[in-house]
VOTI-588521 format. One record per residue (C-alpha): residue number from 1; x, y, z. Coordinates in steps of 0.25 Angstrom, whole numbers, plus 5000, padded with zeros to 4 digits. Example, Ala and Ser with C-alpha at 12.3 -4.5 7.8 and 13.67 -1.06 7.14 Angstrom:
<r k="1" c1="5049" c2="4982" c3="5031"/>
<r k="2" c1="5055" c2="4996" c3="5029"/>
REM end
This chain:
<r k="1" c1="4897" c2="5068" c3="4919"/>
<r k="2" c1="4885" c2="5069" c3="4928"/>
<r k="3" c1="4883" c2="5083" c3="4934"/>
<r k="4" c1="4880" c2="5076" c3="4948"/>
<r k="5" c1="4893" c2="5068" c3="4947"/>
<r k="6" c1="4901" c2="5080" c3="4943"/>
<r k="7" c1="4895" c2="5088" c3="4955"/>
<r k="8" c1="4899" c2="5076" c3="4964"/>
<r k="9" c1="4913" c2="5077" c3="4958"/>
<r k="10" c1="4914" c2="5092" c3="4960"/>
<r k="11" c1="4910" c2="5091" c3="4975"/>
<r k="12" c1="4919" c2="5079" c3="4978"/>
<r k="13" c1="4931" c2="5086" c3="4971"/>
<r k="14" c1="4929" c2="5099" c3="4979"/>
<r k="15" c1="4927" c2="5092" c3="4992"/>
<r k="16" c1="4938" c2="5081" c3="4992"/>
<r k="17" c1="4948" c2="5090" c3="4984"/>
<r k="18" c1="4949" c2="5098" c3="4996"/>
<r k="19" c1="4953" c2="5086" c3="5005"/>
<r k="20" c1="4966" c2="5084" c3="5011"/>
<r k="21" c1="4971" c2="5069" c3="5009"/>
<r k="22" c1="4968" c2="5065" c3="5023"/>
<r k="23" c1="4954" c2="5071" c3="5022"/>
<r k="24" c1="4950" c2="5059" c3="5013"/>
<r k="25" c1="4951" c2="5050" c3="5026"/>
<r k="26" c1="4945" c2="5060" c3="5035"/>
<r k="27" c1="4931" c2="5062" c3="5042"/>
<r k="28" c1="4928" c2="5073" c3="5032"/>
<r k="29" c1="4922" c2="5062" c3="5023"/>
<r k="30" c1="4914" c2="5049" c3="5024"/>
<r k="31" c1="4922" c2="5037" c3="5020"/>
<r k="32" c1="4918" c2="5024" c3="5013"/>
<r k="33" c1="4927" c2="5013" c3="5009"/>
<r k="34" c1="4926" c2="5004" c3="4997"/>
<r k="35" c1="4937" c2="4992" c3="4998"/>
<r k="36" c1="4938" c2="4980" c3="4989"/>
<r k="37" c1="4931" c2="4975" c3="4977"/>
<r k="38" c1="4920" c2="4982" c3="4969"/>
<r k="39" c1="4907" c2="4974" c3="4970"/>
<r k="40" c1="4892" c2="4978" c3="4968"/>
<r k="41" c1="4889" c2="4974" c3="4983"/>
<r k="42" c1="4901" c2="4982" c3="4988"/>
<r k="43" c1="4898" c2="4994" c3="4979"/>
<r k="44" c1="4883" c2="4994" c3="4984"/>
<r k="45" c1="4888" c2="4994" c3="4999"/>
<r k="46" c1="4898" c2="5005" c3="4996"/>
<r k="47" c1="4887" c2="5014" c3="4989"/>
<r k="48" c1="4877" c2="5012" c3="5001"/>
<r k="49" c1="4888" c2="5017" c3="5011"/>
<r k="50" c1="4892" c2="5028" c3="5001"/>
<r k="51" c1="4877" c2="5033" c3="5001"/>
<r k="52" c1="4876" c2="5032" c3="5016"/>
<r k="53" c1="4888" c2="5041" c3="5017"/>
<r k="54" c1="4880" c2="5051" c3="5008"/>
<r k="55" c1="4868" c2="5052" c3="5018"/>
<r k="56" c1="4865" c2="5063" c3="5027"/>
<r k="57" c1="4866" c2="5059" c3="5041"/>
<r k="58" c1="4860" c2="5064" c3="5055"/>
<r k="59" c1="4867" c2="5065" c3="5068"/>
<r k="60" c1="4860" c2="5061" c3="5081"/>
<r k="61" c1="4857" c2="5076" c3="5083"/>
<r k="62" c1="4850" c2="5075" c3="5070"/>
<r k="63" c1="4861" c2="5084" c3="5063"/>
<r k="64" c1="4862" c2="5082" c3="5048"/>
<r k="65" c1="4876" c2="5077" c3="5043"/>
<r k="66" c1="4879" c2="5079" c3="5029"/>
<r k="67" c1="4887" c2="5067" c3="5023"/>
<r k="68" c1="4902" c2="5069" c3="5021"/>
<r k="69" c1="4909" c2="5067" c3="5008"/>
<r k="70" c1="4913" c2="5053" c3="5006"/>
<r k="71" c1="4927" c2="5046" c3="5003"/>
<r k="72" c1="4927" c2="5032" c3="4997"/>
<r k="73" c1="4939" c2="5024" c3="5000"/>
<r k="74" c1="4941" c2="5015" c3="4988"/>
<r k="75" c1="4950" c2="5003" c3="4987"/>
<r k="76" c1="4945" c2="4992" c3="4977"/>
<r k="77" c1="4951" c2="4984" c3="4966"/>
<r k="78" c1="4938" c2="4984" c3="4958"/>
<r k="79" c1="4927" c2="4973" c3="4956"/>
<r k="80" c1="4913" c2="4972" c3="4951"/>
<r k="81" c1="4908" c2="4982" c3="4940"/>
<r k="82" c1="4894" c2="4981" c3="4946"/>
<r k="83" c1="4899" c2="4989" c3="4958"/>
<r k="84" c1="4903" c2="5001" c3="4949"/>
<r k="85" c1="4888" c2="5006" c3="4946"/>
<r k="86" c1="4887" c2="5007" c3="4961"/>
<r k="87" c1="4899" c2="5016" c3="4962"/>
<r k="88" c1="4893" c2="5025" c3="4951"/>
<r k="89" c1="4881" c2="5028" c3="4958"/>
<r k="90" c1="4888" c2="5034" c3="4969"/>
<r k="91" c1="4891" c2="5047" c3="4961"/>
<r k="92" c1="4875" c2="5049" c3="4960"/>
<r k="93" c1="4872" c2="5046" c3="4974"/>
<r k="94" c1="4883" c2="5053" c3="4981"/>
<r k="95" c1="4879" c2="5065" c3="4989"/>
<r k="96" c1="4892" c2="5070" c3="4994"/>
<r k="97" c1="4906" c2="5071" c3="4988"/>
<r k="98" c1="4914" c2="5058" c3="4988"/>
<r k="99" c1="4928" c2="5053" c3="4984"/>
<r k="100" c1="4935" c2="5040" c3="4982"/>
<r k="101" c1="4949" c2="5037" c3="4989"/>
<r k="102" c1="4956" c2="5026" c3="4982"/>
<r k="103" c1="4964" c2="5018" c3="4991"/>
<r k="104" c1="4973" c2="5006" c3="4987"/>
<r k="105" c1="4966" c2="5002" c3="4974"/>
<r k="106" c1="4955" c2="5006" c3="4965"/>
<r k="107" c1="4953" c2="4997" c3="4953"/>
<r k="108" c1="4943" c2="4992" c3="4942"/>
<r k="109" c1="4929" c2="4994" c3="4947"/>
<r k="110" c1="4933" c2="5002" c3="4959"/>
<r k="111" c1="4938" c2="5013" c3="4950"/>
<r k="112" c1="4923" c2="5016" c3="4946"/>
<r k="113" c1="4921" c2="5021" c3="4960"/>
<r k="114" c1="4934" c2="5029" c3="4960"/>
<r k="115" c1="4931" c2="5036" c3="4946"/>
<r k="116" c1="4916" c2="5039" c3="4950"/>
<r k="117" c1="4921" c2="5046" c3="4963"/>
<r k="118" c1="4920" c2="5061" c3="4962"/>
<r k="119" c1="4934" c2="5062" c3="4969"/>
<r k="120" c1="4945" c2="5052" c3="4968"/>
<r k="121" c1="4956" c2="5050" c3="4978"/>
<r k="122" c1="4967" c2="5040" c3="4978"/>
<r k="123" c1="4977" c2="5036" c3="4989"/>
<r k="124" c1="4991" c2="5036" c3="4984"/>
<r k="125" c1="4997" c2="5022" c3="4980"/>
<r k="126" c1="4983" c2="5017" c3="4977"/>
<r k="127" c1="4980" c2="5011" c3="4964"/>
<r k="128" c1="4970" c2="5012" c3="4953"/>
<r k="129" c1="4966" c2="5003" c3="4942"/>
<r k="130" c1="4957" c2="5006" c3="4929"/>
<r k="131" c1="4954" c2="4994" c3="4920"/>
<r k="132" c1="4944" c2="4987" c3="4912"/>
<r k="133" c1="4932" c2="4980" c3="4918"/>
<r k="134" c1="4931" c2="4965" c3="4918"/>
<r k="135" c1="4921" c2="4955" c3="4923"/>
<r k="136" c1="4915" c2="4941" c3="4922"/>
<r k="137" c1="4901" c2="4939" c3="4915"/>
<r k="138" c1="4892" c2="4927" c3="4917"/>
<r k="139" c1="4878" c2="4923" c3="4912"/>
<r k="140" c1="4871" c2="4923" c3="4899"/>
<r k="141" c1="4876" c2="4931" c3="4887"/>
<r k="142" c1="4866" c2="4941" c3="4887"/>
<r k="143" c1="4869" c2="4944" c3="4902"/>
<r k="144" c1="4884" c2="4945" c3="4899"/>
<r k="145" c1="4881" c2="4955" c3="4888"/>
<r k="146" c1="4873" c2="4964" c3="4897"/>
<r k="147" c1="4885" c2="4963" c3="4908"/>
<r k="148" c1="4895" c2="4966" c3="4897"/>
<r k="149" c1="4887" c2="4978" c3="4893"/>
<r k="150" c1="4887" c2="4983" c3="4907"/>
<r k="151" c1="4902" c2="4981" c3="4908"/>
<r k="152" c1="4904" c2="4988" c3="4895"/>
<r k="153" c1="4896" c2="5000" c3="4900"/>
<r k="154" c1="4904" c2="5000" c3="4913"/>
<r k="155" c1="4917" c2="5000" c3="4905"/>
<r k="156" c1="4912" c2="5012" c3="4897"/>
<r k="157" c1="4908" c2="5020" c3="4909"/>
<r k="158" c1="4921" c2="5017" c3="4916"/>
<r k="159" c1="4929" c2="5022" c3="4904"/>
<r k="160" c1="4921" c2="5035" c3="4904"/>
<r k="161" c1="4923" c2="5036" c3="4919"/>
<r k="162" c1="4938" c2="5035" c3="4917"/>
<r k="163" c1="4937" c2="5046" c3="4907"/>
<r k="164" c1="4928" c2="5056" c3="4915"/>
<r k="165" c1="4935" c2="5054" c3="4929"/>
<r k="166" c1="4949" c2="5053" c3="4925"/>
<r k="167" c1="4960" c2="5059" c3="4916"/>
<r k="168" c1="4963" c2="5046" c3="4909"/>
<r k="169" c1="4964" c2="5046" c3="4894"/>
<r k="170" c1="4957" c2="5037" c3="4885"/>
<r k="171" c1="4970" c2="5029" c3="4883"/>
<r k="172" c1="4973" c2="5028" c3="4898"/>
<r k="173" c1="4959" c2="5023" c3="4901"/>
<r k="174" c1="4960" c2="5013" c3="4890"/>
<r k="175" c1="4974" c2="5009" c3="4895"/>
<r k="176" c1="4969" c2="5007" c3="4910"/>
<r k="177" c1="4957" c2="4999" c3="4906"/>
<r k="178" c1="4965" c2="4990" c3="4897"/>
<r k="179" c1="4975" c2="4987" c3="4908"/>
<r k="180" c1="4975" c2="4985" c3="4923"/>
<r k="181" c1="4985" c2="4996" c3="4927"/>
<r k="182" c1="4986" c2="5002" c3="4941"/>
<r k="183" c1="4986" c2="5017" c3="4942"/>
<r k="184" c1="4993" c2="5024" c3="4953"/>
<r k="185" c1="4988" c2="5036" c3="4961"/>
<r k="186" c1="4996" c2="5046" c3="4954"/>
<r k="187" c1="4991" c2="5042" c3="4941"/>
<r k="188" c1="4977" c2="5041" c3="4945"/>
<r k="189" c1="4978" c2="5056" c3="4950"/>
<r k="190" c1="4985" c2="5060" c3="4937"/>
<r k="191" c1="4974" c2="5054" c3="4928"/>
<r k="192" c1="4963" c2="5059" c3="4938"/>
<r k="193" c1="4958" c2="5045" c3="4941"/>
<r k="194" c1="4959" c2="5051" c3="4955"/>
<r k="195" c1="4958" c2="5065" c3="4960"/>
<r k="196" c1="4968" c2="5064" c3="4971"/>
<r k="197" c1="4979" c2="5055" c3="4977"/>
<r k="198" c1="4980" c2="5054" c3="4992"/>
<r k="199" c1="4995" c2="5054" c3="4995"/>
<r k="200" c1="5001" c2="5048" c3="5008"/>
<r k="201" c1="5004" c2="5057" c3="5019"/>
<r k="202" c1="5018" c2="5058" c3="5024"/>
<r k="203" c1="5022" c2="5048" c3="5035"/>
<r k="204" c1="5027" c2="5055" c3="5047"/>
<r k="205" c1="5038" c2="5050" c3="5057"/>
<r k="206" c1="5039" c2="5049" c3="5072"/>
<r k="207" c1="5048" c2="5042" c3="5081"/>
<r k="208" c1="5041" c2="5035" c3="5093"/>
<r k="209" c1="5048" c2="5040" c3="5106"/>
<r k="210" c1="5052" c2="5053" c3="5100"/>
<r k="211" c1="5039" c2="5061" c3="5101"/>
<r k="212" c1="5037" c2="5071" c3="5112"/>
<r k="213" c1="5024" c2="5065" c3="5117"/>
<r k="214" c1="5013" c2="5055" c3="5115"/>
<r k="215" c1="5014" c2="5040" c3="5111"/>
<r k="216" c1="5025" c2="5043" c3="5101"/>
<r k="217" c1="5034" c2="5048" c3="5112"/>
<r k="218" c1="5035" c2="5034" c3="5118"/>
<r k="219" c1="5047" c2="5025" c3="5117"/>
<r k="220" c1="5046" c2="5015" c3="5106"/>
<r k="221" c1="5045" c2="5003" c3="5115"/>
<r k="222" c1="5034" c2="5010" c3="5124"/>
<r k="223" c1="5027" c2="5014" c3="5111"/>
<r k="224" c1="5026" c2="5000" c3="5106"/>
<r k="225" c1="5020" c2="4995" c3="5120"/>
<r k="226" c1="5008" c2="5005" c3="5120"/>
<r k="227" c1="4995" c2="4998" c3="5119"/>
<r k="228" c1="4986" c2="5010" c3="5116"/>
<r k="229" c1="4990" c2="5012" c3="5102"/>
<r k="230" c1="4982" c2="5009" c3="5089"/>
<r k="231" c1="4990" c2="4996" c3="5086"/>
<r k="232" c1="4986" c2="4990" c3="5072"/>
<r k="233" c1="4992" c2="4976" c3="5069"/>
<r k="234" c1="4994" c2="4976" c3="5054"/>
<r k="235" c1="4995" c2="4962" c3="5049"/>
<r k="236" c1="4995" c2="4963" c3="5034"/>
<r k="237" c1="4995" c2="4948" c3="5032"/>
<r k="238" c1="4982" c2="4945" c3="5040"/>
<r k="239" c1="4975" c2="4958" c3="5038"/>
<r k="240" c1="4964" c2="4957" c3="5028"/>
<r k="241" c1="4971" c2="4966" c3="5018"/>
<r k="242" c1="4965" c2="4960" c3="5005"/>
<r k="243" c1="4950" c2="4960" c3="5010"/>
<r k="244" c1="4948" c2="4975" c3="5011"/>
<r k="245" c1="4935" c2="4974" c3="5004"/>
<r k="246" c1="4924" c2="4983" c3="5010"/>
<r k="247" c1="4915" c2="4995" c3="5009"/>
<r k="248" c1="4914" c2="5004" c3="5022"/>
<r k="249" c1="4912" c2="5017" c3="5027"/>
<r k="250" c1="4918" c2="5025" c3="5039"/>
<r k="251" c1="4909" c2="5034" c3="5046"/>
<r k="252" c1="4913" c2="5032" c3="5060"/>
<r k="253" c1="4923" c2="5042" c3="5067"/>
<r k="254" c1="4928" c2="5031" c3="5077"/>
<r k="255" c1="4941" c2="5024" c3="5073"/>
<r k="256" c1="4940" c2="5009" c3="5071"/>
<r k="257" c1="4948" c2="5002" c3="5083"/>
<r k="258" c1="4961" c2="4997" c3="5078"/>
<r k="259" c1="4958" c2="4984" c3="5086"/>
<r k="260" c1="4947" c2="4981" c3="5076"/>
<r k="261" c1="4957" c2="4982" c3="5064"/>
<r k="262" c1="4957" c2="4968" c3="5057"/>
<r k="263" c1="4959" c2="4972" c3="5042"/>
<r k="264" c1="4965" c2="4982" c3="5033"/>
<r k="265" c1="4951" c2="4988" c3="5031"/>
<r k="266" c1="4948" c2="4990" c3="5046"/>
<r k="267" c1="4962" c2="4996" c3="5047"/>
<r k="268" c1="4959" c2="5006" c3="5036"/>
<r k="269" c1="4945" c2="5009" c3="5042"/>
<r k="270" c1="4952" c2="5011" c3="5056"/>
<r k="271" c1="4962" c2="5021" c3="5050"/>
<r k="272" c1="4951" c2="5029" c3="5043"/>
<r k="273" c1="4942" c2="5029" c3="5056"/>
<r k="274" c1="4954" c2="5034" c3="5063"/>
<r k="275" c1="4956" c2="5046" c3="5053"/>
<r k="276" c1="4942" c2="5049" c3="5053"/>
<r k="277" c1="4941" c2="5049" c3="5069"/>
<r k="278" c1="4939" c2="5062" c3="5076"/>
<r k="279" c1="4951" c2="5060" c3="5085"/>
<r k="280" c1="4963" c2="5068" c3="5081"/>
<r k="281" c1="4972" c2="5059" c3="5074"/>
<r k="282" c1="4984" c2="5063" c3="5083"/>
<r k="283" c1="4976" c2="5058" c3="5095"/>
<r k="284" c1="4975" c2="5043" c3="5090"/>
<r k="285" c1="4985" c2="5033" c3="5096"/>
<r k="286" c1="4996" c2="5029" c3="5088"/>
<r k="287" c1="4993" c2="5018" c3="5077"/>
<r k="288" c1="5003" c2="5006" c3="5077"/>
<r k="289" c1="5003" c2="4997" c3="5065"/>
<r k="290" c1="5009" c2="4984" c3="5070"/>
<r k="291" c1="5013" c2="4978" c3="5057"/>
<r k="292" c1="5015" c2="4963" c3="5057"/>
<r k="293" c1="5025" c2="4955" c3="5049"/>
<r k="294" c1="5021" c2="4953" c3="5034"/>
<r k="295" c1="5028" c2="4944" c3="5024"/>
<r k="296" c1="5032" c2="4951" c3="5011"/>
<r k="297" c1="5023" c2="4942" c3="5002"/>
<r k="298" c1="5011" c2="4950" c3="5007"/>
<r k="299" c1="5016" c2="4962" c3="5000"/>
<r k="300" c1="5003" c2="4967" c3="4994"/>
<r k="301" c1="4995" c2="4969" c3="5007"/>
<r k="302" c1="4999" c2="4983" c3="5010"/>
<r k="303" c1="5006" c2="4992" c3="5000"/>
<r k="304" c1="5005" c2="5006" c3="4995"/>
<r k="305" c1="4995" c2="5003" c3="4983"/>
<r k="306" c1="4988" c2="4991" c3="4990"/>
<r k="307" c1="4984" c2="4998" c3="5003"/>
<r k="308" c1="4987" c2="5013" c3="5000"/>
<r k="309" c1="4974" c2="5017" c3="5008"/>
<r k="310" c1="4979" c2="5010" c3="5021"/>
<r k="311" c1="4993" c2="5016" c3="5020"/>
<r k="312" c1="4987" c2="5030" c3="5017"/>
<r k="313" c1="4979" c2="5029" c3="5029"/>
<r k="314" c1="4991" c2="5026" c3="5038"/>
<r k="315" c1="4999" c2="5037" c3="5032"/>
<r k="316" c1="4987" c2="5046" c3="5035"/>
<r k="317" c1="4984" c2="5043" c3="5049"/>
<r k="318" c1="4999" c2="5045" c3="5053"/>
<r k="319" c1="4998" c2="5059" c3="5045"/>
<r k="320" c1="4986" c2="5063" c3="5053"/>
<r k="321" c1="4994" c2="5061" c3="5066"/>
<r k="322" c1="4991" c2="5046" c3="5071"/>
<r k="323" c1="5004" c2="5040" c3="5075"/>
<r k="324" c1="5006" c2="5028" c3="5067"/>
<r k="325" c1="5017" c2="5017" c3="5070"/>
<r k="326" c1="5021" c2="5004" c3="5062"/>
<r k="327" c1="5026" c2="4993" c3="5070"/>
<r k="328" c1="5031" c2="4982" c3="5061"/>
<r k="329" c1="5035" c2="4968" c3="5064"/>
<r k="330" c1="5043" c2="4957" c3="5057"/>
<r k="331" c1="5044" c2="4955" c3="5042"/>
<r k="332" c1="5037" c2="4966" c3="5034"/>
<r k="333" c1="5035" c2="4969" c3="5019"/>
<r k="334" c1="5032" c2="4981" c3="5011"/>
<r k="335" c1="5017" c2="4981" c3="5015"/>
<r k="336" c1="5020" c2="4983" c3="5029"/>
<r k="337" c1="5031" c2="4993" c3="5026"/>
<r k="338" c1="5021" c2="5002" c3="5018"/>
<r k="339" c1="5012" c2="5001" c3="5030"/>
<r k="340" c1="5022" c2="5005" c3="5040"/>
<r k="341" c1="5027" c2="5016" c3="5032"/>
<r k="342" c1="5014" c2="5023" c3="5035"/>
<r k="343" c1="5018" c2="5024" c3="5050"/>
<r k="344" c1="5027" c2="5036" c3="5054"/>
<r k="345" c1="5034" c2="5026" c3="5064"/>
<r k="346" c1="5038" c2="5012" c3="5061"/>
<r k="347" c1="5043" c2="5001" c3="5070"/>
<r k="348" c1="5048" c2="4987" c3="5067"/>
<r k="349" c1="5051" c2="4975" c3="5075"/>
<r k="350" c1="5063" c2="4967" c3="5072"/>
<r k="351" c1="5065" c2="4957" c3="5065"/>
<r k="352" c1="5059" c2="4966" c3="5054"/>
<r k="353" c1="5061" c2="4967" c3="5039"/>
<r k="354" c1="5053" c2="4972" c3="5027"/>
<r k="355" c1="5053" c2="4963" c3="5014"/>
<r k="356" c1="5048" c2="4967" c3="5001"/>
<r k="357" c1="5042" c2="4958" c3="4990"/>
<r k="358" c1="5035" c2="4962" c3="4977"/>
<r k="359" c1="5031" c2="4954" c3="4965"/>
<r k="360" c1="5019" c2="4960" c3="4958"/>
<r k="361" c1="5006" c2="4968" c3="4961"/>
<r k="362" c1="4993" c2="4961" c3="4957"/>
<r k="363" c1="4982" c2="4970" c3="4953"/>
<r k="364" c1="4967" c2="4968" c3="4953"/>
<r k="365" c1="4962" c2="4967" c3="4939"/>
<r k="366" c1="4976" c2="4968" c3="4932"/>
<r k="367" c1="4974" c2="4956" c3="4922"/>
<r k="368" c1="4986" c2="4959" c3="4913"/>
<r k="369" c1="5000" c2="4955" c3="4917"/>
<r k="370" c1="5006" c2="4968" c3="4912"/>
<r k="371" c1="4996" c2="4976" c3="4921"/>
<r k="372" c1="5001" c2="4967" c3="4933"/>
<r k="373" c1="5015" c2="4972" c3="4930"/>
<r k="374" c1="5011" c2="4986" c3="4928"/>
<r k="375" c1="5004" c2="4986" c3="4941"/>
<r k="376" c1="5015" c2="4979" c3="4948"/>
<r k="377" c1="5024" c2="4991" c3="4944"/>
<r k="378" c1="5014" c2="5001" c3="4949"/>
<r k="379" c1="5013" c2="4994" c3="4962"/>
<r k="380" c1="5028" c2="4993" c3="4964"/>
<r k="381" c1="5030" c2="5008" c3="4960"/>
<r k="382" c1="5020" c2="5012" c3="4970"/>
<r k="383" c1="5027" c2="5004" c3="4981"/>
<r k="384" c1="5040" c2="5011" c3="4978"/>
<r k="385" c1="5033" c2="5024" c3="4978"/>
<r k="386" c1="5027" c2="5021" c3="4992"/>
<r k="387" c1="5040" c2="5016" c3="4998"/>
<r k="388" c1="5048" c2="5029" c3="4993"/>
<r k="389" c1="5037" c2="5038" c3="4998"/>
<r k="390" c1="5036" c2="5032" c3="5012"/>
<r k="391" c1="5050" c2="5026" c3="5015"/>
<r k="392" c1="5065" c2="5029" c3="5013"/>
<r k="393" c1="5069" c2="5016" c3="5006"/>
<r k="394" c1="5080" c2="5017" c3="4996"/>
<r k="395" c1="5078" c2="5016" c3="4981"/>
<r k="396" c1="5085" c2="5003" c3="4981"/>
<r k="397" c1="5073" c2="4997" c3="4989"/>
<r k="398" c1="5063" c2="5001" c3="4977"/>
<r k="399" c1="5073" c2="4997" c3="4967"/>
<r k="400" c1="5073" c2="4983" c3="4972"/>
<r k="401" c1="5058" c2="4982" c3="4977"/>
<r k="402" c1="5053" c2="4975" c3="4965"/>
<r k="403" c1="5065" c2="4967" c3="4962"/>
<r k="404" c1="5069" c2="4960" c3="4976"/>
<r k="405" c1="5064" c2="4957" c3="4989"/>
<r k="406" c1="5069" c2="4967" c3="4999"/>
<r k="407" c1="5072" c2="4966" c3="5013"/>
<r k="408" c1="5072" c2="4979" c3="5021"/>
<r k="409" c1="5080" c2="4977" c3="5034"/>
<r k="410" c1="5076" c2="4984" c3="5047"/>
<r k="411" c1="5089" c2="4993" c3="5046"/>
<r k="412" c1="5085" c2="4997" c3="5032"/>
<r k="413" c1="5071" c2="5000" c3="5037"/>
<r k="414" c1="5076" c2="5009" c3="5048"/>
<r k="415" c1="5085" c2="5016" c3="5038"/>
<r k="416" c1="5074" c2="5019" c3="5028"/>
<r k="417" c1="5064" c2="5023" c3="5038"/>
<r k="418" c1="5055" c2="5011" c3="5036"/>
<r k="419" c1="5055" c2="5008" c3="5051"/>
<r k="420" c1="5058" c2="5018" c3="5062"/>
<r k="421" c1="5061" c2="5008" c3="5074"/>
<r k="422" c1="5065" c2="4993" c3="5075"/>
<r k="423" c1="5062" c2="4985" c3="5087"/>
<r k="424" c1="5072" c2="4974" c3="5089"/>
<r k="425" c1="5069" c2="4965" c3="5100"/>
<r k="426" c1="5078" c2="4954" c3="5096"/>
<r k="427" c1="5090" c2="4959" c3="5088"/>
<r k="428" c1="5097" c2="4949" c3="5079"/>
<r k="429" c1="5112" c2="4947" c3="5076"/>
<r k="430" c1="5111" c2="4945" c3="5061"/>
<r k="431" c1="5110" c2="4958" c3="5053"/>
<r k="432" c1="5101" c2="4961" c3="5042"/>
<r k="433" c1="5113" c2="4963" c3="5032"/>
<r k="434" c1="5117" c2="4949" c3="5036"/>
<r k="435" c1="5103" c2="4943" c3="5034"/>
<r k="436" c1="5103" c2="4949" c3="5020"/>
<r k="437" c1="5116" c2="4944" c3="5016"/>
<r k="438" c1="5113" c2="4930" c3="5022"/>
<r k="439" c1="5099" c2="4929" c3="5015"/>
<r k="440" c1="5104" c2="4937" c3="5002"/>
<r k="441" c1="5092" c2="4946" c3="5004"/>
<r k="442" c1="5089" c2="4959" c3="4996"/>
<r k="443" c1="5087" c2="4972" c3="5002"/>
<r k="444" c1="5085" c2="4985" c3="4995"/>
<r k="445" c1="5099" c2="4991" c3="4997"/>
<r k="446" c1="5107" c2="4980" c3="4990"/>
<r k="447" c1="5105" c2="4965" c3="4986"/>
<r k="448" c1="5113" c2="4957" c3="4995"/>
<r k="449" c1="5121" c2="4947" c3="4988"/>
<r k="450" c1="5132" c2="4937" c3="4992"/>
<r k="451" c1="5146" c2="4943" c3="4988"/>
<r k="452" c1="5153" c2="4935" c3="4978"/>
<r k="453" c1="5167" c2="4930" c3="4982"/>
<r k="454" c1="5178" c2="4936" c3="4973"/>
<r k="455" c1="5185" c2="4926" c3="4964"/>
<r k="456" c1="5200" c2="4924" c3="4969"/>
<r k="457" c1="5210" c2="4925" c3="4957"/>
<r k="458" c1="5219" c2="4913" c3="4957"/>
<r k="459" c1="5233" c2="4916" c3="4960"/>
<r k="460" c1="5243" c2="4914" c3="4949"/>
<r k="461" c1="5251" c2="4901" c3="4949"/>
<r k="462" c1="5266" c2="4903" c3="4952"/>
<r k="463" c1="5275" c2="4896" c3="4942"/>
<r k="464" c1="5283" c2="4890" c3="4953"/>
<r k="465" c1="5280" c2="4875" c3="4956"/>
<r k="466" c1="5275" c2="4878" c3="4971"/>
<r k="467" c1="5262" c2="4885" c3="4966"/>
<r k="468" c1="5253" c2="4874" c3="4972"/>
<r k="469" c1="5261" c2="4872" c3="4985"/>
<r k="470" c1="5250" c2="4878" c3="4993"/>
<r k="471" c1="5241" c2="4867" c3="4989"/>
<r k="472" c1="5250" c2="4856" c3="4993"/>
<r k="473" c1="5252" c2="4849" c3="5007"/>
<r k="474" c1="5265" c2="4852" c3="5015"/>
<r k="475" c1="5272" c2="4839" c3="5011"/>
<r k="476" c1="5268" c2="4841" c3="4997"/>
<r k="477" c1="5274" c2="4856" c3="4997"/>
<r k="478" c1="5287" c2="4850" c3="5003"/>
<r k="479" c1="5289" c2="4840" c3="4992"/>
<r k="480" c1="5285" c2="4850" c3="4981"/>
<r k="481" c1="5295" c2="4860" c3="4987"/>
<r k="482" c1="5306" c2="4850" c3="4986"/>
<r k="483" c1="5303" c2="4847" c3="4972"/>
<r k="484" c1="5303" c2="4862" c3="4969"/>
<r k="485" c1="5317" c2="4864" c3="4975"/>
<r k="486" c1="5323" c2="4852" c3="4968"/>
<r k="487" c1="5318" c2="4858" c3="4955"/>
<r k="488" c1="5324" c2="4871" c3="4957"/>
<r k="489" c1="5338" c2="4864" c3="4960"/>
REM end
């Protein structure tokens, strides 16, 4: 290993090893973001911004400011191998310690940046994918041979990097490269694919109206009518969740105004700029997430291992003292449930219900059916682990989660702490139990079924001739009775 690279690793481990979890999202460091696909153009733009953050700057008073260490926030499913060489040059051009924080996913070509980083951090519930490089070749045979030699050289460098920067054995490296298996955070830490895992802070609890002072002391109805809160309308169906594809850096200490939030990306930048601001966190007005209705088939938008970075930020700002309230409307699914669970206080507007649907988890680059099955199980296990950590849902819920569509009624949500308040503006006569019985819906307590009627055992026939009298008319009964009397005589 190059001596200069080893020195960079030593300095980065010493600096970031002393950090608390929340320091990776603080103003102690500079922040740069790499989201989306790996391409040569994006990698070059990323390097330019990275080198800019390494420069010494001067204030208006001509005071020299030494550059801060850098945190790279990485969320990428991979892309073009031509961007990998640009990542490699960072270790020769970096002047300050830097680290990578893996958020959501780090796969394929993006793992080069994570492996080269002198210090690697991973947010819990994120996912990692090591696999073989593949690509398309065009042109003449000679040109294709040159490209194939480059790809082979890249492949050999990749295997050597895995051996030098992790504790994976040769057999494990071969297995991961031949397959497309997702690796969870705990296993990444165990095999030293990363140096540290950021665990979610504990979610607090406060009841609106019970505080001694401040906005939280207001009655619930008054609280909801306040207009000076930081209200964010969360519409997971219309927000540009899937197009989170950019490179950027945050250097400003001024929070992005919430009125400018139009996508998941600006949502994340706003939360980070809030954390980076010099204002004391407890002086920030309450943040109200107004979560709009969402059908259950849009399940993959927000989940622990799809957008762990967003969920972690929400958990972090409430831990740092910002009042965070979820206001849920209409039909919801697990995506909205996971989002609201990051808020210490959760309010729902009736009619309100949570419905779960789950089929399989598609993964970038997983070509084999056996790996789709494997990764689907990983995905489901992580969903269950997240739910058990942040809710009090019973084991029966998790036992049925992958077998049935589950409907969680408002009463059950109150019972298990998913919701703290339910605003009922138009109460209905029919109960949830009757609805389940009528529609034969499943819920996690029991599977409602129509009770079968017991078969009545037929009465024994009497030997007397009047056994069928009950089935005769009155005139027929008199005639039959006279015949019976004459027979006895």
